[in-house]
C-alpha positions as CSV (number, residue, x, y, z in Angstrom):
1,R,-0.2,-0.1,-0.1
2,I,1.2,3.8,-0.8
3,I,0.3,5.5,2.2
4,R,0.6,9.1,1.0
5,H,-1.7,11.6,3.7
6,S,-2.0,14.9,4.2
7,L,-2.5,15.7,7.8
8,T,-2.7,18.4,10.5
9,N,-0.9,18.3,13.6
10,S,-4.0,16.6,15.1
11,N,-3.6,13.4,12.6
12,F,-0.4,12.5,13.2
13,P,-1.7,9.5,15.5
14,K,-4.0,7.8,13.2
15,M,-0.8,8.1,10.6
16,S,0.7,6.1,12.8
17,T,-1.7,3.5,13.5
18,M,-2.2,3.1,9.5
19,I,1.8,2.5,9.3
20,R,1.6,0.0,11.9
21,I,-1.3,-1.6,10.1
22,A,0.5,-1.7,6.8
23,M,4.0,-3.3,8.0
24,K,1.8,-6.2,9.4
25,S,-0.2,-6.4,5.9
26,K,0.8,-9.2,3.2
27,Y,1.0,-5.9,1.1
28,P,4.5,-4.0,1.2
29,A,3.8,-0.4,2.3
30,L,6.2,2.1,0.2
31,I,6.4,4.9,2.9
32,L,8.2,7.9,1.1
33,P,11.4,9.1,2.2
34,R,12.2,12.8,3.6
35,V,8.5,13.9,4.2
36,M,8.6,17.9,3.9
37,F,6.2,20.2,5.3
38,S,5.1,23.5,3.7
39,S,4.9,26.8,6.0
40,G,1.4,28.0,7.1
41,A,-1.4,27.1,9.8
42,E,-1.8,23.8,8.1
43,N,1.2,21.5,8.0
44,V,0.9,19.1,4.4
45,V,3.3,16.9,2.6
46,N,5.4,18.7,0.2
47,I,4.7,16.1,-3.0
48,P,6.3,18.6,-5.7
49,A,9.7,18.4,-3.6
50,I,9.7,14.8,-3.1
51,K,9.2,14.3,-6.8
52,R,12.2,16.6,-7.7
53,E,14.5,15.0,-5.2
54,F,13.2,11.7,-7.1
55,R,13.8,12.9,-10.4
56,A,17.4,13.8,-9.3
57,R,18.1,10.4,-7.9
58,L,17.0,8.9,-11.1
59,E,19.0,11.0,-13.4
60,A,22.0,10.2,-11.2
61,A,21.0,6.4,-11.7
62,E,20.6,6.7,-15.6
63,E,23.9,8.4,-15.6
64,Q,25.7,5.5,-13.9
65,S,23.9,3.4,-16.1
66,R,25.5,4.8,-19.0
67,L,28.7,5.0,-17.7
68,G,29.2,1.7,-16.6
69,G,32.1,0.6,-15.0
70,G,33.2,4.3,-15.1
71,K,35.5,6.6,-16.8
72,K,38.9,4.7,-15.2
73,R,37.6,1.3,-16.8
74,I,36.6,2.7,-20.2
75,D,40.3,4.2,-20.8
76,K,41.4,0.8,-19.6
77,Q,39.2,-1.0,-22.1
78,H,39.8,1.9,-24.9
79,Q,44.2,0.9,-24.2
80,K,43.2,-2.6,-25.2
81,G,42.3,-1.4,-29.1
82,K,38.5,-2.4,-27.9
83,L,35.3,-0.2,-27.8
84,T,32.6,0.1,-25.1
85,A,29.4,-2.1,-25.1
86,R,27.6,1.3,-26.1
87,E,30.0,2.7,-28.8
88,R,29.8,-1.0,-30.5
89,L,25.8,-0.6,-30.9
90,S,26.2,3.0,-31.5
91,I,28.3,1.8,-35.0
92,L,26.1,-1.4,-35.2
93,L,22.9,0.3,-34.8
94,D,21.5,3.1,-37.4
95,S,21.8,6.6,-35.9
96,A,19.3,7.4,-32.9
97,S,17.3,4.1,-33.6
98,F,18.2,2.2,-30.2
99,R,15.6,1.7,-27.3
100,E,17.3,0.4,-24.3
101,F,15.8,-2.1,-21.8
102,D,16.3,-3.0,-18.3
103,A,18.8,0.1,-17.8
104,L,18.5,0.3,-14.4
105,K,18.1,-3.5,-13.3
106,T,20.2,-4.7,-10.6
107,H,21.0,-8.3,-9.1
108,R,19.7,-9.6,-5.9
109,C,22.6,-11.5,-4.5
110,T,23.9,-11.0,-0.7
111,D,26.6,-13.4,-0.9
112,F,30.1,-12.7,-0.5
113,G,29.4,-9.0,0.1
114,M,27.9,-8.5,-3.2
115,E,24.6,-6.7,-1.4
116,N,27.0,-3.6,-1.3
117,E,27.7,-3.7,-4.5
118,H,25.2,-2.8,-7.4
119,S,25.8,-1.5,-10.5
120,Y,22.7,-0.1,-12.8
121,G,22.4,-2.3,-15.9
122,E,24.0,-5.5,-14.6
123,G,26.9,-5.7,-17.0
124,V,24.8,-5.7,-19.9
125,V,23.1,-3.0,-22.5
126,T,19.8,-4.7,-24.0
127,G,17.4,-3.3,-26.4
128,R,16.1,-3.2,-30.0
129,G,16.9,-1.0,-32.9
130,T,17.2,-1.1,-36.8
131,I,19.9,-1.7,-39.2
132,N,19.3,0.1,-42.5
133,G,15.5,0.9,-41.5
134,R,15.0,-3.1,-40.4
135,P,14.5,-3.8,-37.3
136,V,16.8,-6.2,-34.8
137,Y,16.9,-6.7,-31.2
138,V,20.5,-6.8,-29.8
139,F,22.6,-7.7,-26.4
140,S,25.8,-6.3,-25.5
141,Q,27.9,-7.3,-22.7
142,D,29.9,-4.3,-20.7
143,F,33.4,-5.6,-19.6
144,T,33.8,-2.5,-17.6
145,V,31.4,-3.7,-15.4
146,W,32.3,-7.0,-13.2
147,G,34.1,-8.1,-16.5
148,G,30.8,-8.7,-18.3
149,S,30.2,-11.6,-15.9
150,L,26.7,-13.4,-16.1
151,G,24.5,-13.5,-13.3
152,E,20.9,-13.9,-12.9
153,A,19.8,-10.7,-14.0
154,H,22.1,-10.2,-16.7
155,A,21.1,-13.4,-17.9
156,Q,17.0,-12.1,-17.8
157,K,17.9,-9.1,-19.5
158,I,19.4,-11.2,-22.5
159,C,16.3,-13.4,-22.2
160,K,13.9,-10.6,-22.3
161,V,15.0,-9.8,-25.9
162,M,15.3,-13.1,-27.0
163,D,12.0,-13.3,-26.1
164,Q,10.9,-10.2,-27.8
165,A,12.8,-10.9,-31.1
166,M,11.1,-14.6,-31.3
167,H,7.7,-12.9,-30.7
168,N,8.0,-10.0,-32.9
169,G,9.9,-11.9,-35.8
170,A,13.2,-10.1,-36.2
171,P,16.9,-11.3,-35.6
172,V,18.8,-10.8,-32.6
173,I,22.4,-9.9,-32.5
174,G,24.6,-10.6,-29.5
175,L,28.0,-8.8,-28.6
176,N,30.3,-11.1,-26.6
177,D,32.7,-10.0,-24.1
178,S,32.5,-11.3,-21.0
179,G,34.7,-12.9,-18.5
180,G,32.2,-15.8,-18.1
181,A,29.7,-17.1,-15.1
182,R,29.5,-14.5,-11.8
183,I,30.8,-17.0,-9.2
184,Q,29.6,-15.1,-6.3
185,E,25.8,-15.9,-7.8
186,G,26.5,-19.5,-7.8
187,V,23.8,-22.0,-9.1
188,D,21.8,-18.6,-10.6
189,S,24.4,-18.1,-12.8
190,L,24.5,-21.4,-14.3
191,A,20.7,-21.5,-14.5
192,G,21.3,-18.0,-16.6
193,Y,23.2,-19.7,-18.7
194,A,20.7,-22.4,-19.1
195,E,18.1,-20.2,-19.6
196,V,19.8,-18.3,-22.7
197,F,20.8,-21.4,-24.1
198,Q,17.0,-22.8,-24.2
199,R,16.5,-19.4,-26.3
200,N,19.1,-20.2,-28.5
201,V,17.6,-23.6,-29.6
202,D,13.8,-22.2,-29.7
203,A,14.9,-19.2,-31.8
204,S,16.8,-21.5,-33.9
205,G,15.3,-21.5,-37.5
206,L,12.8,-19.0,-36.3
207,I,15.0,-15.9,-36.8
208,P,18.3,-15.4,-37.7
209,Q,20.8,-15.2,-34.9
210,L,24.2,-13.4,-35.0
211,S,26.8,-13.5,-32.7
212,L,29.8,-10.9,-32.5
213,I,32.9,-12.5,-30.2
214,M,34.6,-8.9,-29.0
215,G,36.4,-10.1,-26.2
216,P,36.7,-13.1,-23.8
217,C,34.0,-15.8,-23.9
218,A,35.3,-18.9,-22.2
219,G,33.8,-22.2,-20.3
220,G,29.9,-22.9,-20.5
221,A,29.5,-19.3,-22.2
222,V,30.9,-20.7,-25.6
223,Y,28.0,-22.5,-26.3
224,S,25.6,-19.5,-26.5
225,P,27.3,-18.6,-29.8
226,A,27.8,-22.0,-30.6
227,L,24.0,-22.6,-31.0
228,T,23.6,-19.6,-33.2
229,D,23.6,-19.2,-36.9
230,F,26.7,-17.1,-37.5
231,I,29.9,-16.2,-35.5
232,M,32.0,-13.2,-36.1
233,M,35.7,-12.4,-34.1
234,V,38.1,-10.3,-33.9
235,R,41.9,-11.0,-34.3
236,N,44.1,-10.3,-31.1
237,S,41.5,-9.5,-28.7
238,S,38.9,-11.8,-28.8
239,Y,39.0,-15.9,-27.5
240,M,36.7,-18.5,-27.2
241,F,37.4,-22.0,-25.6
242,V,35.7,-24.1,-23.3
243,T,39.2,-24.5,-20.8
244,G,41.8,-21.7,-20.8
245,P,45.8,-22.4,-21.1
246,E,46.5,-22.6,-17.4
247,V,44.0,-25.3,-17.2
248,V,45.6,-26.9,-20.6
249,K,48.5,-26.7,-19.0
250,T,47.7,-28.4,-15.9
251,V,45.8,-31.3,-17.5
252,T,47.7,-32.3,-20.5
253,Q,51.4,-30.0,-20.0
254,E,50.7,-28.1,-23.1
255,E,51.6,-24.7,-23.1
256,V,49.8,-22.3,-25.6
257,T,49.0,-18.8,-25.8
258,Q,45.3,-17.7,-25.8
259,E,45.1,-16.6,-29.3
260,A,46.6,-19.8,-30.5
261,L,44.4,-21.9,-28.4
262,G,40.9,-19.7,-29.4
263,G,41.8,-16.6,-31.5
264,A,40.0,-15.3,-34.4
265,D,42.4,-17.1,-37.0
266,T,42.2,-20.4,-35.1
267,H,38.3,-20.7,-35.1
268,T,37.9,-19.2,-38.6
269,S,40.8,-21.5,-40.6
270,V,41.3,-24.4,-37.9
271,S,38.3,-25.7,-35.9
272,G,35.9,-23.7,-37.7
273,V,33.9,-22.8,-35.3
274,A,33.7,-19.2,-36.4
275,H,32.7,-18.1,-39.8
276,I,34.4,-14.4,-40.2
277,A,37.0,-12.8,-38.8
278,R,38.4,-8.9,-38.8
279,D,40.9,-7.3,-37.7
280,N,39.1,-4.8,-35.4
281,D,35.4,-4.2,-33.6
282,I,34.7,-1.3,-36.2
283,A,35.4,-3.3,-39.5
284,A,33.2,-6.3,-37.7
285,L,30.5,-4.4,-36.7
286,K,30.4,-3.1,-40.5
287,A,30.8,-6.8,-41.5
288,C,27.8,-8.1,-39.4
289,R,25.8,-4.9,-40.7
290,D,26.7,-6.3,-44.1
291,L,25.7,-10.2,-43.5
292,F,22.3,-8.8,-41.8
293,D,21.3,-7.1,-45.0
294,F,21.2,-10.3,-46.7
295,L,18.9,-11.9,-43.9
296,P,15.1,-12.0,-43.8
297,L,13.9,-11.1,-40.7
298,S,12.3,-14.5,-39.5
299,N,11.5,-17.6,-41.3
300,R,7.7,-15.8,-41.8
301,E,9.3,-13.5,-44.0
302,P,10.4,-13.3,-47.8
303,V,14.0,-12.6,-48.2
304,P,14.8,-8.8,-48.5
305,V,15.2,-6.9,-52.1
306,R,17.6,-4.4,-52.8
307,Y,17.2,-2.1,-55.7
308,T,20.1,-2.9,-58.8
309,C,20.7,-2.1,-62.3
310,D,22.1,-5.1,-63.5
311,T,19.4,-6.6,-65.4
312,R,19.0,-10.4,-66.5
313,E,19.6,-9.9,-69.8
314,R,23.2,-9.3,-69.3
315,E,25.5,-12.1,-71.0
316,I,28.7,-13.4,-69.7
317,P,31.3,-14.1,-72.5
318,A,33.9,-14.6,-70.5
319,L,32.4,-17.7,-68.7
320,R,32.9,-19.3,-72.1
321,R,36.4,-19.3,-71.6
322,I,36.9,-19.6,-67.8
323,I,37.4,-23.6,-67.6
324,P,40.7,-24.4,-69.0
325,Q,40.8,-27.2,-71.6
326,D,43.1,-29.5,-69.4
327,P,40.5,-31.0,-67.1
328,N,42.9,-31.5,-64.7
329,M,44.3,-28.0,-64.8
330,P,42.7,-25.9,-61.5
331,Y,40.6,-22.5,-61.6
332,D,39.3,-20.5,-59.1
333,M,35.3,-20.9,-58.9
334,I,34.4,-17.8,-57.0
335,D,35.8,-15.9,-60.4
336,I,32.2,-17.7,-62.0
337,V,30.2,-17.0,-58.9
338,T,30.7,-13.2,-58.7
339,K,30.4,-13.2,-62.5
340,V,26.9,-14.4,-62.1
341,L,25.5,-12.2,-59.3
342,D,24.0,-9.1,-59.0
343,D,27.0,-6.2,-59.4
344,N,29.5,-9.2,-58.9
345,N,29.0,-8.8,-54.9
346,F,29.4,-12.3,-53.5
347,F,29.8,-12.4,-49.1
348,Q,31.6,-15.3,-48.8
349,I,31.0,-17.1,-45.2
350,M,33.7,-19.4,-43.5
351,P,36.5,-18.2,-46.4
352,D,39.3,-18.9,-44.6
353,Y,38.1,-22.8,-43.7
354,A,37.6,-25.8,-45.8
355,K,38.7,-23.4,-48.9
356,N,37.8,-26.3,-51.1
357,I,33.7,-25.4,-51.1
358,I,32.4,-21.9,-51.4
359,V,29.7,-20.7,-49.2
360,G,27.9,-17.7,-49.1
361,F,25.4,-14.6,-50.0
362,G,24.5,-12.7,-53.1
363,R,21.3,-11.5,-54.9
364,M,19.8,-12.2,-58.3
365,E,17.7,-9.3,-59.6
366,G,17.8,-7.8,-56.2
367,R,17.0,-10.9,-54.0
368,T,18.8,-13.2,-51.7
369,V,20.4,-16.3,-52.6
370,G,22.5,-18.7,-51.0
371,V,25.7,-20.0,-53.0
372,V,27.2,-23.5,-52.7
373,A,30.1,-23.8,-55.1
374,N,33.2,-26.8,-55.3
375,N,36.4,-24.6,-55.4
376,P,39.0,-26.9,-57.8
377,S,41.6,-24.6,-56.9
378,V,42.0,-26.3,-53.7
379,L,42.2,-30.2,-53.4
380,A,40.7,-30.8,-56.7
381,G,36.9,-29.5,-55.1
382,C,37.0,-32.8,-53.6
383,L,34.7,-32.9,-51.1
384,D,36.2,-34.0,-47.6
385,I,34.9,-34.1,-43.9
386,N,35.2,-30.3,-43.3
387,S,33.9,-29.3,-46.7
388,S,30.7,-31.6,-46.1
389,T,30.1,-30.2,-42.6
390,K,30.7,-26.7,-43.8
391,G,28.1,-26.5,-46.4
392,A,25.6,-28.9,-44.7
393,R,25.4,-25.9,-42.4
394,F,24.9,-23.3,-45.0
395,V,22.5,-25.6,-46.8
396,R,20.3,-26.0,-43.5
397,F,20.3,-22.2,-42.7
398,C,19.1,-21.4,-46.2
399,D,16.3,-23.9,-46.3
400,S,15.1,-22.9,-42.1
401,F,14.7,-19.3,-44.0
402,N,13.1,-19.7,-47.2
403,I,16.7,-18.6,-49.2
404,P,17.0,-19.9,-52.4
405,I,20.2,-22.2,-53.2
406,M,22.4,-22.1,-56.3
407,T,25.0,-24.9,-56.5
408,F,27.8,-24.8,-58.7
409,V,29.3,-28.1,-59.2
410,D,32.8,-29.4,-60.2
411,V,33.6,-32.0,-58.0
412,P,35.9,-35.1,-58.7
413,G,34.9,-37.1,-55.5
414,F,35.3,-37.2,-52.0
415,L,38.7,-37.2,-50.7
416,P,40.6,-40.2,-50.1
417,G,43.0,-41.3,-47.4
418,T,42.8,-43.4,-44.3
419,A,42.8,-39.7,-42.2
420,Q,39.2,-39.0,-43.9
421,E,37.9,-42.7,-43.4
422,Y,39.3,-42.7,-40.0
423,G,37.7,-39.3,-39.4
424,G,34.6,-40.7,-40.3
425,I,34.1,-38.8,-44.1
426,I,30.9,-41.7,-44.0
427,R,28.9,-39.8,-41.6
428,Q,30.3,-36.8,-41.8
429,G,29.9,-36.8,-45.9
430,A,26.5,-37.8,-45.7
431,K,25.5,-34.4,-43.3
432,L,26.0,-32.9,-47.0
433,L,23.4,-35.0,-48.6
434,Y,21.0,-35.5,-45.9
435,A,20.9,-31.3,-45.9
436,Y,20.3,-31.2,-49.9
437,A,17.9,-33.7,-50.1
438,E,15.6,-32.2,-46.8
439,A,16.0,-28.6,-48.0
440,T,12.4,-27.5,-50.0
441,V,13.5,-23.9,-50.7
442,P,14.4,-23.7,-54.7
443,K,17.4,-25.4,-55.6
444,V,19.2,-24.6,-58.9
445,T,22.1,-26.4,-60.1
446,V,24.8,-25.8,-62.8
447,I,27.8,-28.2,-63.6
448,T,31.0,-26.0,-65.2
449,R,32.9,-29.6,-65.3
450,K,33.1,-32.5,-63.4
451,A,30.5,-34.3,-61.4
452,Y,32.0,-37.8,-60.5
453,G,30.7,-40.6,-58.4
454,G,28.5,-40.1,-55.2
455,A,30.0,-36.5,-54.8
456,Y,27.6,-36.0,-58.0
457,D,24.7,-37.2,-56.1
458,V,25.4,-35.6,-53.1
459,M,26.0,-31.6,-55.0
460,S,22.1,-30.9,-55.2
461,S,21.5,-33.4,-58.3
462,K,18.2,-34.2,-60.0
463,H,17.9,-37.2,-57.7
464,L,17.7,-35.2,-54.5
465,R,14.8,-33.5,-56.0
466,G,17.0,-30.2,-57.3
467,D,14.7,-28.0,-59.0
468,I,16.8,-27.2,-62.3
469,N,19.8,-28.6,-63.0
470,Y,22.0,-27.7,-65.9
471,S,25.6,-28.5,-67.3
472,W,27.7,-26.4,-69.8
473,P,28.7,-28.4,-72.7
474,G,32.4,-29.1,-71.0
475,G,30.8,-31.4,-68.1
476,E,31.7,-34.3,-67.5
477,I,29.2,-36.6,-65.5
478,A,30.1,-40.3,-64.6
479,V,30.9,-42.5,-62.1
480,M,34.7,-41.9,-62.5
481,G,37.4,-40.3,-64.9
482,A,38.0,-42.3,-68.1
483,K,41.1,-43.4,-67.5
484,G,40.3,-45.0,-63.8
485,A,37.1,-46.5,-65.0
486,V,39.1,-48.2,-68.1
487,E,41.6,-49.6,-66.1
488,I,38.8,-51.2,-63.8
489,I,36.8,-52.5,-66.6
490,F,39.4,-53.7,-68.8
491,R,41.9,-54.8,-66.3
492,G,45.3,-53.0,-68.3
493,K,43.5,-54.8,-71.9
494,N,43.3,-51.9,-75.0
495,I,43.6,-49.0,-72.3
496,K,43.9,-45.9,-74.9
497,E,41.5,-47.2,-77.2
498,K,38.6,-47.8,-74.7
499,E,39.5,-44.9,-73.0
500,A,38.5,-42.7,-75.8
501,E,35.8,-44.9,-76.1
502,Y,34.7,-44.2,-72.6
503,A,35.1,-40.5,-73.0
504,D,33.0,-40.2,-75.8
505,L,30.4,-42.1,-73.5
506,F,30.2,-40.2,-70.2
507,C,32.8,-37.2,-70.8
508,N,30.1,-35.0,-71.7
509,P,26.6,-34.0,-70.1
510,L,24.7,-35.5,-73.3
511,S,24.1,-38.9,-71.3
512,A,22.1,-37.5,-68.3
513,A,20.6,-35.0,-70.6
514,R,19.1,-38.3,-72.3
515,R,17.7,-39.7,-69.0
516,G,16.4,-36.3,-68.1
517,F,19.1,-36.0,-65.1
518,L,19.7,-32.5,-67.1
519,D,16.8,-30.0,-67.8
520,A,19.1,-28.4,-70.3
521,I,22.7,-28.2,-71.4
522,I,23.4,-24.4,-71.6
523,D,25.7,-21.4,-73.2
524,P,27.8,-20.3,-70.0
525,A,27.0,-16.9,-71.2
526,D,23.4,-17.0,-70.7
527,T,24.1,-18.8,-67.2
528,R,23.0,-15.8,-65.1
529,A,19.5,-14.9,-67.5
530,R,18.8,-19.1,-67.1
531,L,19.2,-18.6,-63.7
532,C,17.3,-15.4,-63.3
533,E,14.0,-17.1,-65.0
534,D,14.2,-20.2,-62.9
535,L,14.6,-18.4,-59.5
536,E,11.6,-16.5,-60.9
537,A,9.6,-19.0,-61.8
538,L,10.1,-20.9,-58.5
539,R,9.1,-18.2,-56.2
540,N,5.8,-19.5,-55.3
541,K,7.3,-23.3,-54.8
542,E,5.5,-25.3,-52.4
543,P,7.2,-27.6,-50.1
544,L,6.7,-31.6,-50.4
545,A,6.5,-32.8,-46.7
546,F,6.0,-35.9,-45.1
547,P,4.3,-36.3,-41.5
548,K,6.7,-36.9,-38.9
549,K,8.6,-35.0,-35.9
550,H,11.8,-34.7,-37.3
551,G,14.6,-36.5,-39.0
552,N,17.4,-37.8,-37.7
553,G,20.5,-36.9,-39.7
554,P,24.1,-38.0,-39.3
555,L,25.1,-35.7,-36.5
């Protein structure tokens, strides 16, 4: 109950009685502090003065929330070459678009002296804003406040923006810069992490989730970014690992630096945990804005459309000369991909990991498309464990958010060797097959040169319900290359003669076209025009689905 009573001197006994009753009640009594009286014959509570005092305290609290850990800690953050939580949001979001939630939230922990330690905002800035006019929900951990450590209230703030993002159908972007769990809060901090993890899973396939690692991210904290769709890191200032260098040394006697164990280059080129690395905070935030522009707001929204002057009628004569005459000569598939896309603009995902396959986003007639392509300049374009996992993850993202997939094929097969077999190439390779077979978005495929063996099947073939499948005239669709096939069939007899015969039969796309496995053999210069027409025709494609809870893919 709120006791706000104007009294004369004779009424004070009555007010005392009301306070005693309120204190015994199950409802708390809010007794306004510093009751002030005006001069005059009748003493009354000076409500305007109380409100002025409250406004002053509110402004002080808001200022403390904006300053985070204070100027000294902010300066220390800058000395490390890092921006503060709020500075990062000001770069990520459109100017003046940010609306903050829970700026005055504080913890309720009373252990280890925490009842005397309070900081408004709880070490994380949360809210909503826009990127190029499109809505987005964000949270940015503030390392200047208790090292950005996650406690109960900190987690509640993150969960609130994630819940709102899911309910309102908008992406969520997390800027991670945290020392980990707030030890003083014990199991409450662990519960907080689990609440965030659950929302990551709930949001998966519903709204895009992007993570930027802009400082330390260790222990259980790493699993929230790992559950999101894309992870970006900053070189030399961001780290991700389950156990740090000290623990590694204690347990395994290995000596390793933070950068070597969990830095940006490690995770973008060796482990494949992260997708993109940039040299500083500003470059990473700009890259995040660029990636965001390609993504739909949710699985219920169409892909975004951007105006372009690049028409579908644009011929590309250079594509007729881009494939070497020697079938064993490498070339860079990125040259083909960029020439086909609008304005030659291709946003590559995981460019430094499993380079034998290329994945990323582009636009066709202004609409977002996903691109998957073998790259003959690395491992001859063979599929291996890492490339299969990389491709499968990307295909599943595109399918989740109704992004059409264009596949460019030049693959001689799966990479042989004991390392691949022992590493589980059978199971790992099946991931890419499963992802393509499961995808119901428009799938358009172009074979530029080789399509051999089981890898031909896997790369969005007609047999996996590819919608449109083309080959260039130099395409080779066969179980294997002519030389290897003849050596097996004829056991060393008349090799040269039979090799020519085999090549005439299978080292061209005619046999597949006769069987309907190809929809057409096209002039490479017309590739862009044909793909634009097909994507327009497939825009209203209705997926074929069988009733089941979910599949059991080869995880």
